[in-house]
Biotite code that builds the C-alpha atoms (Angstrom):
import biotite.structure as struc

atoms = struc.array([
    struc.Atom([-22.335, -20.394, -105.359], chain_id="A", res_id=1, res_name="UNK", atom_name="CA", element="C"),
    struc.Atom([-24.925, -21.767, -102.731], chain_id="A", res_id=2, res_name="UNK", atom_name="CA", element="C"),
    struc.Atom([-22.051, -23.655, -101.091], chain_id="A", res_id=3, res_name="UNK", atom_name="CA", element="C"),
    struc.Atom([-20.069, -20.444, -100.917], chain_id="A", res_id=4, res_name="UNK", atom_name="CA", element="C"),
    struc.Atom([-22.915, -18.588, -99.227], chain_id="A", res_id=5, res_name="UNK", atom_name="CA", element="C"),
    struc.Atom([-23.462, -21.321, -96.906], chain_id="A", res_id=6, res_name="UNK", atom_name="CA", element="C"),
    struc.Atom([-19.852, -21.424, -95.794], chain_id="A", res_id=7, res_name="UNK", atom_name="CA", element="C"),
    struc.Atom([-19.893, -17.682, -95.302], chain_id="A", res_id=8, res_name="UNK", atom_name="CA", element="C"),
    struc.Atom([-22.867, -17.917, -93.134], chain_id="A", res_id=9, res_name="UNK", atom_name="CA", element="C"),
    struc.Atom([-21.509, -20.622, -90.908], chain_id="A", res_id=10, res_name="UNK", atom_name="CA", element="C"),
    struc.Atom([-18.217, -18.783, -90.696], chain_id="A", res_id=11, res_name="UNK", atom_name="CA", element="C"),
    struc.Atom([-20.019, -15.741, -89.447], chain_id="A", res_id=12, res_name="UNK", atom_name="CA", element="C"),
    struc.Atom([-22.161, -17.632, -86.923], chain_id="A", res_id=13, res_name="UNK", atom_name="CA", element="C"),
    struc.Atom([-19.079, -19.279, -85.589], chain_id="A", res_id=14, res_name="UNK", atom_name="CA", element="C"),
    struc.Atom([-17.241, -15.999, -85.400], chain_id="A", res_id=15, res_name="UNK", atom_name="CA", element="C"),
    struc.Atom([-20.160, -14.388, -83.553], chain_id="A", res_id=16, res_name="UNK", atom_name="CA", element="C"),
    struc.Atom([-20.361, -17.221, -81.100], chain_id="A", res_id=17, res_name="UNK", atom_name="CA", element="C"),
    struc.Atom([-16.680, -16.998, -80.217], chain_id="A", res_id=18, res_name="UNK", atom_name="CA", element="C"),
    struc.Atom([-16.931, -13.318, -79.786], chain_id="A", res_id=19, res_name="UNK", atom_name="CA", element="C"),
    struc.Atom([-19.974, -13.626, -77.450], chain_id="A", res_id=20, res_name="UNK", atom_name="CA", element="C"),
    struc.Atom([-18.184, -16.278, -75.468], chain_id="A", res_id=21, res_name="UNK", atom_name="CA", element="C"),
    struc.Atom([-15.157, -14.133, -75.163], chain_id="A", res_id=22, res_name="UNK", atom_name="CA", element="C"),
    struc.Atom([-17.343, -11.276, -73.868], chain_id="A", res_id=23, res_name="UNK", atom_name="CA", element="C"),
    struc.Atom([-19.100, -13.273, -71.341], chain_id="A", res_id=24, res_name="UNK", atom_name="CA", element="C"),
    struc.Atom([-15.941, -14.767, -70.216], chain_id="A", res_id=25, res_name="UNK", atom_name="CA", element="C"),
    struc.Atom([-14.328, -11.304, -69.789], chain_id="A", res_id=26, res_name="UNK", atom_name="CA", element="C"),
    struc.Atom([-17.284, -10.005, -67.853], chain_id="A", res_id=27, res_name="UNK", atom_name="CA", element="C"),
    struc.Atom([-17.655, -12.974, -65.673], chain_id="A", res_id=28, res_name="UNK", atom_name="CA", element="C"),
    struc.Atom([-13.815, -13.047, -64.983], chain_id="A", res_id=29, res_name="UNK", atom_name="CA", element="C"),
    struc.Atom([-13.781, -9.524, -64.184], chain_id="A", res_id=30, res_name="UNK", atom_name="CA", element="C"),
    struc.Atom([-16.727, -9.812, -61.715], chain_id="A", res_id=31, res_name="UNK", atom_name="CA", element="C"),
    struc.Atom([-15.317, -12.932, -60.102], chain_id="A", res_id=32, res_name="UNK", atom_name="CA", element="C"),
    struc.Atom([-11.924, -11.412, -59.837], chain_id="A", res_id=33, res_name="UNK", atom_name="CA", element="C"),
    struc.Atom([-13.287, -8.432, -58.081], chain_id="A", res_id=34, res_name="UNK", atom_name="CA", element="C"),
    struc.Atom([-15.407, -10.437, -55.743], chain_id="A", res_id=35, res_name="UNK", atom_name="CA", element="C"),
    struc.Atom([-12.785, -12.842, -55.023], chain_id="A", res_id=36, res_name="UNK", atom_name="CA", element="C"),
    struc.Atom([-10.284, -10.213, -54.409], chain_id="A", res_id=37, res_name="UNK", atom_name="CA", element="C"),
    struc.Atom([-12.673, -8.313, -52.180], chain_id="A", res_id=38, res_name="UNK", atom_name="CA", element="C"),
    struc.Atom([-13.974, -11.293, -50.241], chain_id="A", res_id=39, res_name="UNK", atom_name="CA", element="C"),
    struc.Atom([-10.567, -13.218, -50.387], chain_id="A", res_id=40, res_name="UNK", atom_name="CA", element="C"),
    struc.Atom([-8.713, -10.069, -49.203], chain_id="A", res_id=41, res_name="UNK", atom_name="CA", element="C"),
    struc.Atom([-11.107, -9.592, -46.183], chain_id="A", res_id=42, res_name="UNK", atom_name="CA", element="C"),
    struc.Atom([-10.795, -13.377, -45.281], chain_id="A", res_id=43, res_name="UNK", atom_name="CA", element="C"),
    struc.Atom([-7.052, -13.045, -45.486], chain_id="A", res_id=44, res_name="UNK", atom_name="CA", element="C"),
    struc.Atom([-7.035, -9.965, -43.254], chain_id="A", res_id=45, res_name="UNK", atom_name="CA", element="C"),
    struc.Atom([-9.637, -11.328, -40.967], chain_id="A", res_id=46, res_name="UNK", atom_name="CA", element="C"),
    struc.Atom([-7.710, -14.713, -40.527], chain_id="A", res_id=47, res_name="UNK", atom_name="CA", element="C"),
    struc.Atom([-4.510, -12.693, -39.893], chain_id="A", res_id=48, res_name="UNK", atom_name="CA", element="C"),
    struc.Atom([-6.298, -10.533, -37.294], chain_id="A", res_id=49, res_name="UNK", atom_name="CA", element="C"),
    struc.Atom([-7.720, -13.626, -35.601], chain_id="A", res_id=50, res_name="UNK", atom_name="CA", element="C"),
    struc.Atom([-4.177, -15.245, -35.551], chain_id="A", res_id=51, res_name="UNK", atom_name="CA", element="C"),
    struc.Atom([-2.445, -12.260, -34.414], chain_id="A", res_id=52, res_name="UNK", atom_name="CA", element="C"),
    struc.Atom([-4.772, -11.208, -31.586], chain_id="A", res_id=53, res_name="UNK", atom_name="CA", element="C"),
    struc.Atom([-4.110, -14.222, -29.290], chain_id="A", res_id=54, res_name="UNK", atom_name="CA", element="C"),
    struc.Atom([-0.474, -14.323, -30.443], chain_id="A", res_id=55, res_name="UNK", atom_name="CA", element="C"),
    struc.Atom([-0.019, -10.762, -29.285], chain_id="A", res_id=56, res_name="UNK", atom_name="CA", element="C"),
    struc.Atom([-1.842, -11.224, -26.055], chain_id="A", res_id=57, res_name="UNK", atom_name="CA", element="C"),
    struc.Atom([0.140, -14.414, -25.149], chain_id="A", res_id=58, res_name="UNK", atom_name="CA", element="C"),
    struc.Atom([3.549, -13.170, -26.483], chain_id="A", res_id=59, res_name="UNK", atom_name="CA", element="C"),
    struc.Atom([6.375, -13.483, -23.933], chain_id="A", res_id=60, res_name="UNK", atom_name="CA", element="C"),
    struc.Atom([10.070, -13.401, -23.936], chain_id="A", res_id=61, res_name="UNK", atom_name="CA", element="C"),
    struc.Atom([13.028, -14.419, -21.799], chain_id="A", res_id=62, res_name="UNK", atom_name="CA", element="C"),
    struc.Atom([12.579, -11.614, -19.303], chain_id="A", res_id=63, res_name="UNK", atom_name="CA", element="C"),
    struc.Atom([9.092, -12.821, -18.584], chain_id="A", res_id=64, res_name="UNK", atom_name="CA", element="C"),
    struc.Atom([10.301, -16.282, -17.889], chain_id="A", res_id=65, res_name="UNK", atom_name="CA", element="C"),
    struc.Atom([13.148, -15.092, -15.742], chain_id="A", res_id=66, res_name="UNK", atom_name="CA", element="C"),
    struc.Atom([10.584, -12.762, -13.672], chain_id="A", res_id=67, res_name="UNK", atom_name="CA", element="C"),
    struc.Atom([8.141, -15.767, -13.164], chain_id="A", res_id=68, res_name="UNK", atom_name="CA", element="C"),
    struc.Atom([10.817, -18.239, -12.170], chain_id="A", res_id=69, res_name="UNK", atom_name="CA", element="C"),
    struc.Atom([12.478, -15.797, -9.842], chain_id="A", res_id=70, res_name="UNK", atom_name="CA", element="C"),
    struc.Atom([9.261, -14.382, -8.271], chain_id="A", res_id=71, res_name="UNK", atom_name="CA", element="C"),
    struc.Atom([7.718, -17.704, -7.407], chain_id="A", res_id=72, res_name="UNK", atom_name="CA", element="C"),
    struc.Atom([10.473, -18.696, -4.862], chain_id="A", res_id=73, res_name="UNK", atom_name="CA", element="C"),
    struc.Atom([10.684, -15.026, -3.730], chain_id="A", res_id=74, res_name="UNK", atom_name="CA", element="C"),
    struc.Atom([6.919, -14.828, -2.949], chain_id="A", res_id=75, res_name="UNK", atom_name="CA", element="C"),
    struc.Atom([7.013, -18.264, -1.379], chain_id="A", res_id=76, res_name="UNK", atom_name="CA", element="C"),
    struc.Atom([9.464, -17.042, 1.053], chain_id="A", res_id=77, res_name="UNK", atom_name="CA", element="C"),
    struc.Atom([7.407, -14.021, 1.903], chain_id="A", res_id=78, res_name="UNK", atom_name="CA", element="C"),
    struc.Atom([4.383, -16.205, 2.444], chain_id="A", res_id=79, res_name="UNK", atom_name="CA", element="C"),
    struc.Atom([6.548, -18.518, 4.740], chain_id="A", res_id=80, res_name="UNK", atom_name="CA", element="C"),
    struc.Atom([7.625, -15.388, 6.703], chain_id="A", res_id=81, res_name="UNK", atom_name="CA", element="C"),
    struc.Atom([4.038, -14.104, 6.952], chain_id="A", res_id=82, res_name="UNK", atom_name="CA", element="C"),
    struc.Atom([2.915, -17.609, 8.292], chain_id="A", res_id=83, res_name="UNK", atom_name="CA", element="C"),
    struc.Atom([5.018, -17.050, 11.286], chain_id="A", res_id=84, res_name="UNK", atom_name="CA", element="C"),
    struc.Atom([3.434, -13.793, 12.407], chain_id="A", res_id=85, res_name="UNK", atom_name="CA", element="C"),
    struc.Atom([0.047, -14.974, 13.891], chain_id="A", res_id=86, res_name="UNK", atom_name="CA", element="C"),
    struc.Atom([1.913, -16.982, 16.752], chain_id="A", res_id=87, res_name="UNK", atom_name="CA", element="C"),
    struc.Atom([5.007, -14.895, 17.119], chain_id="A", res_id=88, res_name="UNK", atom_name="CA", element="C"),
    struc.Atom([4.044, -11.245, 16.561], chain_id="A", res_id=89, res_name="UNK", atom_name="CA", element="C"),
    struc.Atom([3.194, -8.793, 19.270], chain_id="A", res_id=90, res_name="UNK", atom_name="CA", element="C"),
    struc.Atom([1.908, -5.933, 17.169], chain_id="A", res_id=91, res_name="UNK", atom_name="CA", element="C"),
    struc.Atom([-1.628, -6.051, 15.626], chain_id="A", res_id=92, res_name="UNK", atom_name="CA", element="C"),
    struc.Atom([-0.212, -3.935, 12.792], chain_id="A", res_id=93, res_name="UNK", atom_name="CA", element="C"),
    struc.Atom([2.463, -6.432, 12.041], chain_id="A", res_id=94, res_name="UNK", atom_name="CA", element="C"),
    struc.Atom([-0.132, -9.396, 12.237], chain_id="A", res_id=95, res_name="UNK", atom_name="CA", element="C"),
    struc.Atom([-2.287, -7.518, 9.804], chain_id="A", res_id=96, res_name="UNK", atom_name="CA", element="C"),
    struc.Atom([0.601, -6.738, 7.439], chain_id="A", res_id=97, res_name="UNK", atom_name="CA", element="C"),
    struc.Atom([1.660, -10.255, 7.334], chain_id="A", res_id=98, res_name="UNK", atom_name="CA", element="C"),
    struc.Atom([-1.898, -11.347, 6.526], chain_id="A", res_id=99, res_name="UNK", atom_name="CA", element="C"),
    struc.Atom([-2.104, -8.738, 3.739], chain_id="A", res_id=100, res_name="UNK", atom_name="CA", element="C"),
    struc.Atom([1.267, -9.991, 2.221], chain_id="A", res_id=101, res_name="UNK", atom_name="CA", element="C"),
    struc.Atom([0.049, -13.555, 2.195], chain_id="A", res_id=102, res_name="UNK", atom_name="CA", element="C"),
    struc.Atom([-3.379, -12.605, 0.821], chain_id="A", res_id=103, res_name="UNK", atom_name="CA", element="C"),
    struc.Atom([-1.620, -10.753, -2.175], chain_id="A", res_id=104, res_name="UNK", atom_name="CA", element="C"),
    struc.Atom([1.312, -12.948, -2.907], chain_id="A", res_id=105, res_name="UNK", atom_name="CA", element="C"),
    struc.Atom([-0.214, -16.560, -2.617], chain_id="A", res_id=106, res_name="UNK", atom_name="CA", element="C"),
    struc.Atom([-2.564, -15.856, -5.642], chain_id="A", res_id=107, res_name="UNK", atom_name="CA", element="C"),
    struc.Atom([0.281, -14.404, -7.642], chain_id="A", res_id=108, res_name="UNK", atom_name="CA", element="C"),
    struc.Atom([2.319, -17.575, -7.062], chain_id="A", res_id=109, res_name="UNK", atom_name="CA", element="C"),
    struc.Atom([-0.535, -19.512, -8.715], chain_id="A", res_id=110, res_name="UNK", atom_name="CA", element="C"),
    struc.Atom([-0.818, -17.095, -11.632], chain_id="A", res_id=111, res_name="UNK", atom_name="CA", element="C"),
    struc.Atom([2.926, -17.127, -12.268], chain_id="A", res_id=112, res_name="UNK", atom_name="CA", element="C"),
    struc.Atom([2.965, -20.963, -12.188], chain_id="A", res_id=113, res_name="UNK", atom_name="CA", element="C"),
    struc.Atom([0.264, -20.975, -14.729], chain_id="A", res_id=114, res_name="UNK", atom_name="CA", element="C"),
    struc.Atom([2.027, -18.682, -17.016], chain_id="A", res_id=115, res_name="UNK", atom_name="CA", element="C"),
    struc.Atom([5.148, -20.789, -16.890], chain_id="A", res_id=116, res_name="UNK", atom_name="CA", element="C"),
    struc.Atom([3.208, -24.047, -17.703], chain_id="A", res_id=117, res_name="UNK", atom_name="CA", element="C"),
    struc.Atom([1.400, -22.409, -20.689], chain_id="A", res_id=118, res_name="UNK", atom_name="CA", element="C"),
    struc.Atom([4.742, -21.496, -21.843], chain_id="A", res_id=119, res_name="UNK", atom_name="CA", element="C"),
    struc.Atom([6.225, -24.908, -21.582], chain_id="A", res_id=120, res_name="UNK", atom_name="CA", element="C"),
    struc.Atom([8.501, -23.978, -18.721], chain_id="A", res_id=121, res_name="UNK", atom_name="CA", element="C"),
    struc.Atom([9.245, -25.721, -15.598], chain_id="A", res_id=122, res_name="UNK", atom_name="CA", element="C"),
    struc.Atom([7.664, -24.251, -12.343], chain_id="A", res_id=123, res_name="UNK", atom_name="CA", element="C"),
    struc.Atom([10.309, -24.043, -9.518], chain_id="A", res_id=124, res_name="UNK", atom_name="CA", element="C"),
    struc.Atom([9.828, -26.980, -7.146], chain_id="A", res_id=125, res_name="UNK", atom_name="CA", element="C"),
    struc.Atom([8.668, -26.328, -3.654], chain_id="A", res_id=126, res_name="UNK", atom_name="CA", element="C"),
    struc.Atom([11.524, -25.417, -1.531], chain_id="A", res_id=127, res_name="UNK", atom_name="CA", element="C"),
    struc.Atom([13.742, -24.664, -4.586], chain_id="A", res_id=128, res_name="UNK", atom_name="CA", element="C"),
    struc.Atom([15.790, -21.548, -3.819], chain_id="A", res_id=129, res_name="UNK", atom_name="CA", element="C"),
    struc.Atom([13.474, -20.511, -1.022], chain_id="A", res_id=130, res_name="UNK", atom_name="CA", element="C"),
    struc.Atom([16.153, -19.440, 1.332], chain_id="A", res_id=131, res_name="UNK", atom_name="CA", element="C"),
    struc.Atom([19.572, -18.148, 0.143], chain_id="A", res_id=132, res_name="UNK", atom_name="CA", element="C"),
    struc.Atom([19.384, -16.952, -3.538], chain_id="A", res_id=133, res_name="UNK", atom_name="CA", element="C"),
    struc.Atom([23.176, -16.718, -3.697], chain_id="A", res_id=134, res_name="UNK", atom_name="CA", element="C"),
    struc.Atom([25.121, -19.616, -5.489], chain_id="A", res_id=135, res_name="UNK", atom_name="CA", element="C"),
    struc.Atom([23.451, -21.633, -8.282], chain_id="A", res_id=136, res_name="UNK", atom_name="CA", element="C"),
    struc.Atom([21.657, -18.529, -9.419], chain_id="A", res_id=137, res_name="UNK", atom_name="CA", element="C"),
    struc.Atom([23.365, -17.944, -12.688], chain_id="A", res_id=138, res_name="UNK", atom_name="CA", element="C"),
    struc.Atom([21.624, -15.474, -14.947], chain_id="A", res_id=139, res_name="UNK", atom_name="CA", element="C"),
    struc.Atom([19.179, -14.522, -12.032], chain_id="A", res_id=140, res_name="UNK", atom_name="CA", element="C"),
    struc.Atom([20.441, -11.026, -11.443], chain_id="A", res_id=141, res_name="UNK", atom_name="CA", element="C"),
    struc.Atom([18.030, -8.767, -9.400], chain_id="A", res_id=142, res_name="UNK", atom_name="CA", element="C"),
    struc.Atom([17.142, -11.483, -6.861], chain_id="A", res_id=143, res_name="UNK", atom_name="CA", element="C"),
    struc.Atom([18.255, -9.381, -3.941], chain_id="A", res_id=144, res_name="UNK", atom_name="CA", element="C"),
    struc.Atom([16.129, -9.596, -0.731], chain_id="A", res_id=145, res_name="UNK", atom_name="CA", element="C"),
    struc.Atom([15.987, -13.357, -0.135], chain_id="A", res_id=146, res_name="UNK", atom_name="CA", element="C"),
    struc.Atom([16.678, -14.314, 3.363], chain_id="A", res_id=147, res_name="UNK", atom_name="CA", element="C"),
    struc.Atom([19.370, -16.819, 4.198], chain_id="A", res_id=148, res_name="UNK", atom_name="CA", element="C"),
    struc.Atom([18.537, -20.120, 5.941], chain_id="A", res_id=149, res_name="UNK", atom_name="CA", element="C"),
    struc.Atom([20.219, -18.712, 9.084], chain_id="A", res_id=150, res_name="UNK", atom_name="CA", element="C"),
    struc.Atom([18.040, -15.554, 9.063], chain_id="A", res_id=151, res_name="UNK", atom_name="CA", element="C"),
    struc.Atom([14.760, -17.634, 8.536], chain_id="A", res_id=152, res_name="UNK", atom_name="CA", element="C"),
    struc.Atom([15.725, -19.765, 11.547], chain_id="A", res_id=153, res_name="UNK", atom_name="CA", element="C"),
    struc.Atom([16.365, -16.630, 13.568], chain_id="A", res_id=154, res_name="UNK", atom_name="CA", element="C"),
    struc.Atom([13.019, -15.244, 12.704], chain_id="A", res_id=155, res_name="UNK", atom_name="CA", element="C"),
    struc.Atom([11.301, -18.568, 13.556], chain_id="A", res_id=156, res_name="UNK", atom_name="CA", element="C"),
    struc.Atom([13.006, -18.486, 17.097], chain_id="A", res_id=157, res_name="UNK", atom_name="CA", element="C"),
    struc.Atom([11.943, -14.819, 17.689], chain_id="A", res_id=158, res_name="UNK", atom_name="CA", element="C"),
    struc.Atom([8.784, -13.695, 19.302], chain_id="A", res_id=159, res_name="UNK", atom_name="CA", element="C"),
    struc.Atom([7.054, -10.597, 20.668], chain_id="A", res_id=160, res_name="UNK", atom_name="CA", element="C"),
    struc.Atom([8.625, -7.234, 19.997], chain_id="A", res_id=161, res_name="UNK", atom_name="CA", element="C"),
    struc.Atom([11.818, -8.858, 18.777], chain_id="A", res_id=162, res_name="UNK", atom_name="CA", element="C"),
    struc.Atom([9.872, -10.795, 16.212], chain_id="A", res_id=163, res_name="UNK", atom_name="CA", element="C"),
    struc.Atom([7.978, -7.648, 15.004], chain_id="A", res_id=164, res_name="UNK", atom_name="CA", element="C"),
    struc.Atom([11.414, -5.743, 14.614], chain_id="A", res_id=165, res_name="UNK", atom_name="CA", element="C"),
    struc.Atom([13.085, -8.551, 12.805], chain_id="A", res_id=166, res_name="UNK", atom_name="CA", element="C"),
    struc.Atom([10.072, -9.397, 10.594], chain_id="A", res_id=167, res_name="UNK", atom_name="CA", element="C"),
    struc.Atom([9.813, -5.795, 9.410], chain_id="A", res_id=168, res_name="UNK", atom_name="CA", element="C"),
    struc.Atom([13.441, -5.362, 8.843], chain_id="A", res_id=169, res_name="UNK", atom_name="CA", element="C"),
    struc.Atom([13.767, -8.505, 6.817], chain_id="A", res_id=170, res_name="UNK", atom_name="CA", element="C"),
    struc.Atom([10.519, -7.931, 4.924], chain_id="A", res_id=171, res_name="UNK", atom_name="CA", element="C"),
    struc.Atom([11.673, -4.428, 3.954], chain_id="A", res_id=172, res_name="UNK", atom_name="CA", element="C"),
    struc.Atom([14.786, -5.933, 2.460], chain_id="A", res_id=173, res_name="UNK", atom_name="CA", element="C"),
    struc.Atom([12.716, -8.723, 0.887], chain_id="A", res_id=174, res_name="UNK", atom_name="CA", element="C"),
    struc.Atom([10.295, -6.151, -0.639], chain_id="A", res_id=175, res_name="UNK", atom_name="CA", element="C"),
    struc.Atom([13.062, -4.010, -2.039], chain_id="A", res_id=176, res_name="UNK", atom_name="CA", element="C"),
    struc.Atom([14.419, -7.127, -4.034], chain_id="A", res_id=177, res_name="UNK", atom_name="CA", element="C"),
    struc.Atom([10.905, -7.816, -5.274], chain_id="A", res_id=178, res_name="UNK", atom_name="CA", element="C"),
    struc.Atom([10.473, -4.178, -6.492], chain_id="A", res_id=179, res_name="UNK", atom_name="CA", element="C"),
    struc.Atom([13.728, -4.433, -8.401], chain_id="A", res_id=180, res_name="UNK", atom_name="CA", element="C"),
    struc.Atom([12.871, -7.596, -10.000], chain_id="A", res_id=181, res_name="UNK", atom_name="CA", element="C"),
    struc.Atom([9.405, -6.071, -10.911], chain_id="A", res_id=182, res_name="UNK", atom_name="CA", element="C"),
    struc.Atom([11.142, -2.923, -12.508], chain_id="A", res_id=183, res_name="UNK", atom_name="CA", element="C"),
    struc.Atom([13.344, -5.089, -14.616], chain_id="A", res_id=184, res_name="UNK", atom_name="CA", element="C"),
    struc.Atom([10.202, -7.099, -15.901], chain_id="A", res_id=185, res_name="UNK", atom_name="CA", element="C"),
    struc.Atom([8.550, -3.629, -16.592], chain_id="A", res_id=186, res_name="UNK", atom_name="CA", element="C"),
    struc.Atom([11.582, -2.640, -18.580], chain_id="A", res_id=187, res_name="UNK", atom_name="CA", element="C"),
    struc.Atom([12.279, -5.847, -20.498], chain_id="A", res_id=188, res_name="UNK", atom_name="CA", element="C"),
    struc.Atom([9.176, -8.024, -20.407], chain_id="A", res_id=189, res_name="UNK", atom_name="CA", element="C"),
    struc.Atom([6.742, -8.580, -23.273], chain_id="A", res_id=190, res_name="UNK", atom_name="CA", element="C"),
    struc.Atom([3.881, -10.443, -21.610], chain_id="A", res_id=191, res_name="UNK", atom_name="CA", element="C"),
    struc.Atom([1.205, -7.731, -20.827], chain_id="A", res_id=192, res_name="UNK", atom_name="CA", element="C"),
    struc.Atom([-0.241, -9.608, -17.784], chain_id="A", res_id=193, res_name="UNK", atom_name="CA", element="C"),
    struc.Atom([3.270, -10.156, -16.279], chain_id="A", res_id=194, res_name="UNK", atom_name="CA", element="C"),
    struc.Atom([4.043, -6.468, -16.942], chain_id="A", res_id=195, res_name="UNK", atom_name="CA", element="C"),
    struc.Atom([0.767, -5.560, -15.118], chain_id="A", res_id=196, res_name="UNK", atom_name="CA", element="C"),
    struc.Atom([1.555, -7.772, -12.117], chain_id="A", res_id=197, res_name="UNK", atom_name="CA", element="C"),
    struc.Atom([5.113, -6.122, -11.995], chain_id="A", res_id=198, res_name="UNK", atom_name="CA", element="C"),
    struc.Atom([3.360, -2.776, -11.747], chain_id="A", res_id=199, res_name="UNK", atom_name="CA", element="C"),
    struc.Atom([1.056, -4.061, -9.009], chain_id="A", res_id=200, res_name="UNK", atom_name="CA", element="C"),
    struc.Atom([4.048, -5.417, -7.017], chain_id="A", res_id=201, res_name="UNK", atom_name="CA", element="C"),
    struc.Atom([5.964, -2.112, -7.349], chain_id="A", res_id=202, res_name="UNK", atom_name="CA", element="C"),
    struc.Atom([3.008, -0.074, -6.082], chain_id="A", res_id=203, res_name="UNK", atom_name="CA", element="C"),
    struc.Atom([1.839, -2.212, -3.242], chain_id="A", res_id=204, res_name="UNK", atom_name="CA", element="C"),
    struc.Atom([5.221, -3.413, -1.882], chain_id="A", res_id=205, res_name="UNK", atom_name="CA", element="C"),
    struc.Atom([6.754, 0.138, -2.078], chain_id="A", res_id=206, res_name="UNK", atom_name="CA", element="C"),
    struc.Atom([3.744, 1.387, -0.028], chain_id="A", res_id=207, res_name="UNK", atom_name="CA", element="C"),
    struc.Atom([4.309, -1.631, 2.480], chain_id="A", res_id=208, res_name="UNK", atom_name="CA", element="C"),
    struc.Atom([8.008, -0.635, 2.744], chain_id="A", res_id=209, res_name="UNK", atom_name="CA", element="C"),
    struc.Atom([7.005, 2.859, 3.785], chain_id="A", res_id=210, res_name="UNK", atom_name="CA", element="C"),
    struc.Atom([4.469, 1.424, 6.249], chain_id="A", res_id=211, res_name="UNK", atom_name="CA", element="C"),
    struc.Atom([7.158, -0.890, 7.883], chain_id="A", res_id=212, res_name="UNK", atom_name="CA", element="C"),
    struc.Atom([9.806, 2.007, 8.037], chain_id="A", res_id=213, res_name="UNK", atom_name="CA", element="C"),
    struc.Atom([7.163, 4.168, 9.695], chain_id="A", res_id=214, res_name="UNK", atom_name="CA", element="C"),
    struc.Atom([6.283, 1.368, 12.359], chain_id="A", res_id=215, res_name="UNK", atom_name="CA", element="C"),
    struc.Atom([10.066, 0.899, 12.971], chain_id="A", res_id=216, res_name="UNK", atom_name="CA", element="C"),
    struc.Atom([10.460, 4.837, 13.379], chain_id="A", res_id=217, res_name="UNK", atom_name="CA", element="C"),
    struc.Atom([12.685, 4.999, 10.461], chain_id="A", res_id=218, res_name="UNK", atom_name="CA", element="C"),
    struc.Atom([10.466, 7.625, 8.707], chain_id="A", res_id=219, res_name="UNK", atom_name="CA", element="C"),
])
């Protein structure tokens, strides 16, 4: 009889202990799961946000690469043309215009080169495609406006009023080509800074086209 009572008591104690352990485990598990889900969920979201922000800001596509690779030699030629003005131009307005063009486009060349480097793309070599853009320009549609080697030589050999006229007529054509390239970047590009530069090019060079046309008496 005593043995039976002792066995019953022990069984009851064991059962109570098991029940208590299950209750504690359930409570602890619920709390941990909630905390883990909440904390872990935020961590996952925060990590995703942190990863996506730089990725979004640095996102680029083929149109951005084409824009940068095309605009670098295009800008280089404009700077080369502008460098001729101080010693050859007669008009103070043409000299100032040339200085403004160089001031705007030289830093853009550096910026475009930096983007290409960061994207793992080759920067066009100095002198590459700086004159005629026709021939060897597969896939580079929209590169209108580049001067041929002959046109650049003619500009170098001009002076005074003849230089002023040639410079503005050539630069109008050059700017119109750049504006078209910038419009393509605006439509197809993905890199926000490149699209911003394209907008700036469209605004500034369109204004300079109008200024040159006015100086030439074409407006």
